[in-house]
N, C-alpha and C positions, 0 to 999 in steps of 0.2 A: 502496498500500498503505499507506503513510503516514499521508494522507487517512482508510484505512479506517480504519486506526487512533486518531485525536484524532475520528473522527465516534462511534465506541465508546467510548472514553475518556468523550468529551460525554457520551451517552447513559447511561453508566455513575453519574456526577455526579449527575446529574439524579436517577435513580433512588435514589439514595442521601437526596439533597435531599426527596425524596417519602419517603422513607422515614421521614425523622426527623420529618419536618412533619406526618405524622400522627399519630406518637407523640404529640408534644410538644400538637396539637390535642384527644388523647383526656386530655393529664394538664391540660388546659385548662379540659378540659368536666366532670371529674370535682371541678375544684376550683373549678367555678364561675367561671372567670376569664377572660371574652371579651377580644379581642382591642380594645376602642375605649378614644377616649383619652379620657382624664376631662373632664367636661364635654360629649362630642358625644352625640348624640341616633346609635340603631341603626333599623338597616330590614331586619329578616330577610327571606330569601329561603329556605329550605330545608323548608317548606311542602310544598309542590308532588310534592318526592321522597322526603316522610317516609316515607308508606305502602311503597314497591314498595323502602326501602332496609330499614326494618323485615321486611320478610320474609326477604329476601337474610340478614340479619342471625340471625333465627329458623332458615332453614334450616340456616344453617351451624354455629352451633351445636348446633343437632340431629344434627348427621351426624359430631360428635365419639365420643358413646355408640354411636351407629350403627355403626362401623369399626371401635371395638373389638369387639363385640359378633360381626361378619362375619366376621371378619379372626381365620386362626389361629394366625398367626404371630405370634411378641413383637417381631419386629426390624422387620417390617412395619407391625406398632403401631405402634410406636412414631416411627416414621416421619411413618406417618400423623395420628397424632396432634402432629406438630411442623407440619407444614404447615396442616392445621385449624387449631389455637392461634395461626398465624401470619396465616391469611386473614382470622379472626376480630376479629383484636386487626385489623389495616387497614380492615376494613369499617367497624370502629364507629369507627377513626381517624378516617376521610374523613367516616363525616354526624359524628362531632364536631367536624371543620374548618368543614364549612358551619354549624352554629351558633355557634362561637366567634371567628367573624370575618365579623359582618355585615356590611352595608354601614352607612356611619356619617357623620354629619355636623355640621363643627365650626364655631365661627364663621368661618374663614376656610376649611374646607375639605371638601370632599366628599371621601371617598374612599367608591370603588367595588370590593369585594372579588368572588371566586369562589372558595371555598375556600380552604388556607393560603398558597398560593404568588401567587394573582394577588391584587395591589393599585392600583390605580393613584391618586392622589392630582391633584385637578381644585381646583386656587382656584377660588373664587366670582367672580374678578373674571375668569374664562379661560371661566366659563359663559353665552349666551346666555339659552336656555332648558331647562325641564326638564319634560316634557310624558307623558302617561299614552298607550303605542301599543301595542295586543295586536298579537303579532305569532306565527307560528309560524316555525321555524326549521329548515332541513332540516341534520340533524345536531346535536351537541353540544360539538363544542368553539369553541375562541374564535377569530374571526377577524375578516379584514376585508374588507365588500362595499360597494362603493357609498359607500366614504371614511367607513365606519359597523364600528366597532369589535361586532362580535355577544359579549353573553355569557351564552350563553342558558342557564337550567335546564329540563331535558327538553325540551329544544325548542323553549323559547318566553322570551319576552321583554313586559314590558309597561310598561318606560319608556324615552323618547327623552332623551339628554344631548346638547343641542346646543353645541358650543364658539365663540367669538367667531373662532376663527382654525383652521387647522390645527394639530397639535400630537403631539410625539412621547409613544407609549403604552410603558409600559415591557413585557410578558407573562413566563413565566418563561420561556421562553428564548428571544426574542427581541423588537427592538423593533420597533412598527405603528405608521405613519401615519392619522391621520382624523382626522372634523373632526366626529363624532359616537361617543355611546356609545351603545348597544342594553342594558339589562341586564331582569334580574327583580325582583322585589319583591314581599313578602307582602301588600303591602299600600301598592300605589301611590300611595294620593288621600295618603297620610298624607307619603309622601316627595316628592311634588310640591307640597304644602302648605309643607315645610319651603323647600321652594328657592327659593318665591314670589317673598319678600323683594329677594329677589339679581335677581330674572326681571325686578323689574321696576328696581331702580336699578343694575343689575350692578355693583354696588359687594362687597369684603368686607365682612362686618360686624363684622370685628374694631377 
């Protein structure tokens, strides 16, 4: 019983963190303040899912006046309005999180992101190579397969980061061990080119 309570408590804390992160992302988007360290290059990964998310956001916005018109009970209208506004803000926050938390590359580190809560910092000296590799992934959640941490966008990855040694990588709810990281970038050639000097020298840029 206690284990179940602890598990539910963990789920609740994570849900709270995620909720707050969505609103922070929305604020950053409105304020045009992406979470990119000063002097770092950014690499976006949101374009693949933008059309689908835009449709969902439009549908969520459209249902607000629709429910107001078709619902005759004032109390129900207020409840549906609250739920619809919350859903719309959440979807806008998720969309914003993909835009304001891009991958980035500094002189010392390649930072891989997947939304607001997933951040993996990989020092350049820990990276053996960064290559393009297009692959369809079954499912959309982060997971490890064959010592590769998969961070797909819309079920796809197109960049493979190979590490020099096995490394612990922290995800929002657990730590995994991997020797490779597969991710999606809107412009994989640009990301690979940014990593090329490190792939040759194996040293930090600092």
